[in-house]
C-alpha positions in Angstrom: 0.0 0.1 0.1 1.1 3.3 -0.5 1.9 5.5 3.0 4.1 8.0 4.6 6.4 6.6 7.2 8.9 7.6 9.6 11.9 6.2 11.0 14.9 7.6 13.0 18.1 5.8 12.9 20.7 8.2 14.3 22.7 8.6 10.9 19.3 9.3 8.8 18.1 11.6 11.7 21.3 13.8 11.7 21.3 13.9 7.9 17.5 14.7 7.8 18.4 17.4 10.5 21.0 18.8 8.7 19.3 18.9 5.2 16.2 20.5 7.0 17.8 23.4 7.6 18.8 23.9 3.9 15.1 23.2 2.7 11.9 22.1 4.3 11.5 19.9 1.3 14.4 17.9 2.1 12.5 16.9 5.4 10.6 14.1 3.4 12.3 11.8 0.7 14.2 8.8 0.0 16.8 9.5 2.1 14.9 11.0 4.8 13.5 10.0 8.0 9.8 10.5 6.5 9.5 8.8 3.3 6.7 8.3 0.9 6.2 4.9 -0.8 5.1 1.3 -0.8 4.9 -0.4 2.2 3.4 -3.7 3.7 -0.3 -3.4 4.4 -0.6 -4.1 8.1 -2.2 -7.8 9.3 -4.7 -7.9 12.3 -2.5 -8.2 15.4 -5.5 -10.2 17.0 -8.9 -11.6 16.6 -10.4 -8.4 18.3 -9.0 -6.1 15.6 -10.5 -4.7 12.5 -8.6 -3.4 9.3 -9.9 0.2 8.2 -9.5 1.4 4.4 -8.8 5.0 5.2 -11.2 7.6 3.8 -9.3 10.9 5.2 -6.4 11.2 7.3 -5.6 14.8 8.9 -2.4 16.2 9.4 -2.1 17.3 13.1 0.7 19.6 14.5 2.5 17.0 16.6 2.4 15.0 12.9 4.1 18.1 11.7 6.6 18.0 14.7 7.9 14.6 13.7 8.4 15.5 10.2 10.2 18.5 11.1 12.1 16.8 13.5 11.0 19.4 16.2 9.0 17.1 18.8 10.7 16.7 22.2 13.0 13.7 22.6 11.2 13.0 25.7 8.3 11.3 23.4 10.3 9.0 21.8 10.3 6.2 24.3 6.5 6.4 23.5 6.8 5.3 19.9 8.4 2.5 17.6 10.0 2.5 14.2 9.3 2.5 11.6 5.8 3.8 11.8 3.1 5.0 9.4 2.1 8.8 10.3 -1.6 9.7 11.0 -3.7 9.7 14.1 -6.5 11.6 13.1 -8.7 9.2 10.9 -12.1 8.3 9.3 -12.6 5.1 7.2 -14.6 2.1 6.4 -13.7 -1.3 8.0 -12.4 -3.7 5.6 -11.5 -6.7 7.2 -12.9 -8.0 10.9 -11.2 -10.4 13.5 -13.2 -13.9 14.4 -14.0 -12.2 18.0 -15.3 -8.8 16.6 -18.7 -7.8 17.8 -21.1 -4.9 17.0 -19.5 -3.6 13.6 -19.3 -4.9 10.2 -17.3 -4.5 6.9 -18.4 -1.4 5.3 -19.3 0.5 8.4 -18.0 4.2 8.7 -15.6 4.7 11.4 -13.2 7.1 13.5 -10.9 5.8 15.8 -9.7 6.5 19.3 -6.0 6.3 18.6 -4.6 5.6 22.3 -3.0 2.2 22.7 -3.8 1.5 26.1 -4.0 -1.7 28.6 -7.1 -3.1 26.5 -5.6 -2.9 23.0 -2.4 -4.1 24.4 -4.1 -7.0 26.0 -2.7 -6.0 29.6 -4.6 -7.7 32.3 -5.3 -6.5 35.0 -5.8 -3.1 33.4 -3.7 -0.4 35.2 -5.3 1.8 37.9 -5.7 4.6 35.2 -7.4 2.6 32.6 -9.6 0.9 35.4 -10.8 4.3 36.2 -11.4 5.5 32.6 -8.5 8.1 32.4 -6.8 6.1 29.3 -4.6 9.0 28.7 -2.9 8.2 31.9 -2.5 4.6 30.9 1.0 3.1 32.7 1.6 0.7 29.8 2.0 2.5 26.7 5.5 0.5 26.2 4.4 -2.7 27.0 1.8 -5.9 26.3 1.2 -7.4 22.7 2.1 -4.4 20.7 5.2 -2.7 19.9 5.6 0.5 22.0 3.7 3.4 21.3 1.0 5.9 22.7 -0.9 6.2 19.5 -2.0 4.7 16.1 0.4 6.6 13.9 3.4 6.3 16.4 3.6 2.6 16.8 5.3 -0.1 14.5 3.0 -2.7 12.5 -0.4 -1.0 13.0 -0.2 1.4 10.1 -2.0 5.3 10.3 -4.2 7.3 8.6 -1.4 8.5 6.3 -1.7 5.1 4.6 -4.1 3.3 2.5 -5.0 0.8 5.4 -4.5 0.8 9.2 -5.8 -1.4 11.8 -7.5 -0.7 15.4 -8.6 -2.7 18.4 -12.6 -2.8 18.6 -12.6 -1.0 21.5 -11.0 2.1 20.0 -13.7 2.1 17.1 -16.6 4.8 17.1 -19.2 4.5 14.4 -19.9 7.4 12.3 -23.4 8.7 12.2 -25.1 9.1 8.9 -25.7 12.6 9.3 -21.8 13.5 9.7 -19.5 14.1 6.8 -16.4 12.5 6.4 -14.6 16.2 7.2 -16.9 16.5 10.5 -15.7 12.9 11.5 -12.0 13.3 10.9 -12.1 16.0 13.4 -13.5 14.1 15.7 -10.1 13.3 17.4 -9.1 16.6 18.1 -12.2 17.8 19.1 -12.0 15.1 21.3 -9.1 16.5 22.9 -10.5 20.0 23.6 -13.8 18.2 25.1 -11.3 16.7 27.6 -9.5 19.9 28.6 -12.9 21.6 28.8 -14.2 18.7 31.2 -10.8 19.3 33.1 -11.4 22.8 33.8 -15.3 23.6 33.0 -15.8 27.5 33.4 -19.0 28.6 35.6 -21.6 30.6 33.6 -20.5 34.4 33.5 -16.6 33.5 33.8 -14.0 34.8 31.4 -11.8 32.4 29.5 -8.9 33.0 27.4 -8.0 30.5 24.3 -4.3 31.4 23.1 -3.9 30.2 19.5 -6.7 30.0 16.9 -5.0 27.5 14.9 -7.3 23.8 14.7 -6.9 23.1 18.1 -7.9 26.8 19.3 -10.6 26.7 17.1 -11.9 23.2 18.0 -11.5 24.9 21.7 -13.6 27.4 21.1 -16.3 24.9 19.6 -15.9 22.7 22.6 -16.7 25.7 25.2 -19.5 26.9 23.4 -21.2 23.5 23.5 -20.0 22.6 27.1 -20.2 26.1 28.8 -22.3 27.9 26.5 -22.7 30.6 29.6 -18.7 31.5 29.5 -17.5 34.8 27.8 -14.7 33.3 25.5 -12.0 35.4 24.3 -9.7 34.4 21.4 -5.9 35.6 20.6 -5.5 35.0 17.0 -2.9 35.8 14.7 -4.6 35.7 11.5 -7.7 37.3 10.0 -9.3 34.0 8.5 -8.8 32.6 12.0 -10.4 35.5 13.7 -13.7 34.9 11.0 -13.6 30.8 12.0 -13.4 31.8 15.9 -16.5 34.4 15.7 -18.2 32.0 13.7 -17.9 29.2 16.4 -19.0 31.4 19.2 -16.2 33.3 20.6 -17.2 36.4 22.4 -14.3 38.5 21.3 -11.3 38.0 19.4 -7.7 39.9 19.7 -5.2 39.9 17.1 -1.7 39.0 18.2 -0.2 41.6 15.9 2.2 44.3 17.1 1.8 45.7 20.5 -1.6 43.6 21.5 -1.2 43.4 25.0 -2.8 47.0 25.9 -6.0 45.6 24.0 -6.1 42.1 25.5 -5.6 43.7 28.8 -8.6 45.8 28.4 -10.6 42.7 27.3 -9.4 40.5 29.7 -9.8 42.9 32.9 -6.1 43.0 33.5 -3.8 45.9 34.7 -0.4 45.9 33.4 2.6 46.9 35.1 6.0 47.4 33.8 9.2 45.9 35.1 12.6 47.2 35.3 13.4 45.2 32.6 11.3 43.1 30.2 7.6 42.8 29.0 4.5 43.8 31.4 3.4 41.8 34.1 -0.7 41.8 34.5 -3.0 41.9 37.7 -6.1 40.7 37.5 -7.6 38.9 34.1 -9.4 36.1 33.2 -10.6 32.9 35.3 -8.7 30.5 33.0 -6.7 30.0 29.9 -6.1 27.3 27.1 -2.8 27.5 25.6 -3.6 26.1 22.3 -0.3 27.0 21.0 3.4 25.8 21.1 6.2 27.9 22.2 7.2 30.4 25.0 4.8 33.3 24.1 1.6 31.4 24.5 2.3 30.3 27.9 3.8 33.9 29.0 0.5 35.6 27.7 -1.6 33.1 29.7 0.3 34.0 33.0 0.0 37.4 32.3 -3.6 37.7 31.8 -5.2 35.0 34.1 -6.0 36.2 37.6 -4.3 35.6 40.7 -5.6 31.8 41.6 -6.9 31.1 38.3 -5.7 28.0 36.0 -3.8 27.5 32.6 -4.7 24.5 30.3 -1.6 23.4 28.3 -3.0 21.5 25.6 -0.2 19.3 24.0 2.1 21.9 24.1 4.9 19.7 22.5 8.0 22.1 22.5 10.7 23.0 25.2 10.0 26.2 26.6 13.3 28.3 26.1 13.5 31.7 28.2 10.4 31.5 29.8 9.9 33.4 33.3 8.0 31.4 35.5 7.7 34.0 38.3 4.1 34.7 37.5 3.5 31.1 38.6 4.2 31.4 42.4 3.2 35.1 42.6 0.0 34.7 41.4 -0.5 31.2 42.8 -1.6 30.0 39.4 -2.3 26.2 38.6 -1.0 24.9 35.6 -2.8 21.7 34.2 -1.3 19.4 31.4 -4.2 17.7 29.1 -3.6 14.7 26.6 -5.7 13.1 24.3 -9.1 12.2 26.4 -10.5 10.2 29.2 -13.6 9.6 30.9 -15.6 12.2 33.1 -18.1 12.0 35.4 -21.2 14.4 34.8 -24.9 14.5 34.9 -24.4 11.3 37.4 -23.0 9.3 34.7 -19.2 8.4 33.2 -19.0 9.7 29.5 -15.7 9.2 27.3 -14.8 12.7 25.9 -14.2 10.7 22.4 -17.5 9.5 22.4 -19.0 12.6 23.9 -17.0 14.4 20.9 -18.8 12.4 18.2 -22.2 12.7 19.8 -22.0 16.7 19.7 -20.5 16.8 16.2 -23.6 14.2 15.3 -26.1 16.7 17.0 -24.9 19.6 15.4 -24.0 21.3 18.3 -20.4 21.4 17.5 -20.5 22.4 13.6 -16.9 22.0 12.9 -16.6 20.4 9.6 -15.8 23.7 7.8 -12.3 23.8 9.5 -11.3 21.2 6.9 -10.1 23.6 4.5 -8.2 21.7 2.0 -7.8 17.9 0.8 -4.8 16.4 -1.1 -4.3 12.8 -2.4 -1.4 11.4 -0.8 0.8 11.5 -3.8 0.6 15.1 -3.5 2.2 15.2 0.1 4.7 17.9 -0.4 1.5 20.2 -1.2 -0.3 18.8 1.5 2.4 19.4 4.0 3.4 22.8 3.1 -0.1 23.9 3.0 -0.3 22.6 6.6 2.8 24.5 7.7 2.1 27.7 5.7 -0.7 28.9 8.2 0.2 32.6 7.8 0.3 32.8 3.7 -3.1 31.2 3.0 -6.6 30.4 4.8 -5.6 26.9 6.0 -7.0 25.4 9.3 -7.1 21.6 9.0 -5.2 19.9 6.0 -6.1 16.2 5.4 -5.4 13.6 2.7 -8.0 12.0 0.6 -8.2 8.3 -0.4 
C-alpha cells in the first residue's frame, strides 16, 4: 500500500536534520526520516482487531513536529520505528477479526488512537485505565504491541497517512450517517478539546482565554460553546481568517496578536499591566482560566500575564521545550497549571462519559459545527503540497489539511 512512514536511525536523523536546515523540502524523501512509498499493509494483530480503509487522514501539528524533527526527545520512548504517520482518521472497515462484535465490513468509523491496556492485552488493566483515564495509561510500552502511545506512532499498525491501518474494536466509534467525512476526521482533535474543557469547566459568567486559533484553538472554542455556553470566550488569534472562524464558532471577542496587542487584550481580559525594570509587562487581574493551544514560550507567557491570581491554565499538547520562560508569575499569582493529553472519561450528570464518545455525539447533534474547519484536501501522492499547506498557516487560509484516499 502507499503510505508516508517515519523512521529515525541516528545517521538518517542527523542527515535529515542538516538537510532540513537547507530546505524544508528535504525533510521528506527517499533518504530522509519521513518517506513516501510502498509499505506492507498491516495484518490484524488479534481476533478483536479490524482493518480500516482510510477515507480521510488529518495532518496534526504533532505530525508536523515529527516530520520536522521538532518533537521533544522525551516522547521517543512512546513510539516504535518504522511507523506510518497519522492518528486523525475516518475510514471504512475492510476486514474483521473473528471475535469482533457490533460492527461489520463496510461500516464507517473514526478511531480513538490511544493504545492503552485493553488494546495491548494487558490484564489486569492499570489503575488509570480501570478508572477510565486512558490517556494516563501506565503500559504504553508494554503488552502485545510494540511501544507506542497512539496509532500513527507505533510499528506494525499503520496510520491514517496510509491506505490501510488496523484498530482494536475498543477504539472504534461508528460515524453517524448525518456526519460528513470532514466532521468525522475532526472527532479526534475535538475530543482532545472536550477532555480539556471537562477538566477545567468554566462556570456561567466566567471569562476564559483561548490562546492560539489554529485547529486546536478553534476546536477549543467549539468545545467551550457546546459545553459551557454561559462563559465568555476570548480568543487570541494571529490571522484574519482564524478570527472569522473563531467568531463563527461563537467566540465572544477576538484579539489579533499583531504588533503591540497587550493593551487591547488587557482591556478585554480585565488585566492591569505593570511595567517591570526590564522586560514585558506583567499583569494583575484577568480571566478566570486560559487554554494554551499553541506551542512555544509566548503563549505560556500570555497565559500567565492575563490570568487572574488563583486562576488556572491548561496546556493543550504543548510539544516543545519552553526556552527563556520566566516562571515568576506562577508563584506570585498562585496559578494552577494543568497538562492535558488526548481524552478520558468524565463524570457529569450522574454518569461517566468518555470524551471521545461525547465529542462524536456533539458533532452528530450539530452542537459542534466543526466540519468547515477542514479547508484543504490532497491525495497522498501530493504529500509535499499538503505538508506545505499545513505548515504555511500565515500565507493562506488553511486550518485543517487532510489526505483524501
